[in-house]
C-alpha angles and dihedrals in degrees: 000000000000089000088066093035107032112197114226114246090223096066121114116250088258093049090051089050092051091047089055091047090053090045090054091048093050091050092048090051093044090244100118092106113085132185095169107074098275111176141145118237131186118235090248090054090047094049089047088059088056092241116167103218133044098031094124098044133104094245141355124218125191118212109171102162099323126140089261097052094096088065089061111024120065090203087082090059095220091135093162090058092047091048090049091056091043089053094049091050094047089066084064091044095244134116137200120240116194106226101183133342091279106041142035138192132220117223135190108252095202 
């Protein structure tokens, strides 16, 4: 799975753990393939791109039209899938914030 979703070396231990959790979720749901630019970024990488949102997060994930986009973007109207991911992440005390229509950030909930 990490071949399709490489985990950035610069992530914190917590960010790496969350990235693995999201990878597992995507595999379980058959959403690990992506054709729409799905990728993990560290907050430092994101900040270096001069992106506006997500720079203080644990992890940034892009989802521009990929198979996995419905898990992050409510425009796809798969609210059950979004809730399932949210529930899974809640066990780790983190949550997803959609930053724009093409990327989201994962934040610590504590």
